[in-house]
C-alpha positions, 0 to 999 in steps of 0.5 A: 631098293633091297640090300643086305647090309647098312651102307649098301644103299649109300655105296651103290645108289645114294645119289640116284635114290636121292635124285628121284626122291627129290623129284617126288618118287617114293623111295623104299629101302629094305635092308635084310641084316644089321651088319653086325659082322662089320667094322666097329670103327678105328678107333672103335665107335661101338662094342661088338655087342652094340654094333647091330643097334649102332649100324641100324642107327647109322642106316636110319641117318643115311636113309633120312639124308637120301630121302628114303620114305620108308625103311623096312628093317629085317632081322637076319644075321650078317654073313648068314643071309643065305640060310634064311628060309626062302618062303619067309624071304619071299613073303617079306619082299613080295609083300613090300612089292605088293604094298608099295607097287614100285615100277623099278626094283633095285638089288645086287647082281647075281654075283653080289657085286663082290661075291659076298654071300649075303649080297648073292643071297639078297639078289636071289631072294629079290629076284624070286620075290618079283614073280611071286608078287605078280602071281595071283595064286600066291599068298592072297593075304599079302595083297593084290598081285603086282607086276614090277616093270623093271629089275635093276642090278648094282655091282655088275660094273664098278665106278671106282677104277675108272669113273668116266662116262665114256669108259663106263658106257663101253662096258657090257652091263652098264645099261643105266649110267646116272649122272648124280653130280648134283647130289654128290655131296648128299651121297658123301653125307650118306656115306659118312653117316655110316661112321663105323665103316669110314675106313672103307668109305674113305678108301673107296670114295672120299680120300682120293684125288678123283673124289668128285668124279667117283661120287658123281656117277652110278651104274646099273644093269638091267636084270629083268623086265622092259628094256630101254630103247637106247643103252646106256639110258640115263634114267631108271624109268626110261621108256616105262 
């Protein structure tokens, strides 16, 4: 998983990631910023100055709940990620790919889900890094070339307005619909670990009549790589 901010992983993929981790899949998370332009909470749980450290701590707590095996914390500025040097970002992300050799990589769709500039940027950087990682001509110092078999995107299809599977299955871009009902309370705990961001967490997930339904399903779009035989698939590794 490669995302821009602490909490992106929990909003979009905590249930899916936890399910795979519980099944023995090694889940690695790369987070590009510490989210220092986010909320400090209401009432405040941190000063503006301390927010980056607090949000990193929240992310580490959420990652433990999810079952993330390794967290790669980068050091770019919230709301300024688009200005990060492309070659530097490629080295970070492609280096992780060559080291961990994942079959599936996850990031935002090209529109960043909600057009947030950092989301758009991490999508672009991740998409660029995948062919770099596979190219034997590029940066031999970062390890042996490795080809990712599938890139999946979050953010193309939201589950919040109408979370039912039959409705989502009819939506273009709903290429993988993952039933995470067995892990919905784990997803809720991961979301609540981001205590400074609870206003958004409560509004989108927890303080609504259909809480269980919205916590029980996660949707992904095929970004690149091998296409499952049948869509929507119920497994990110389908037919690999």
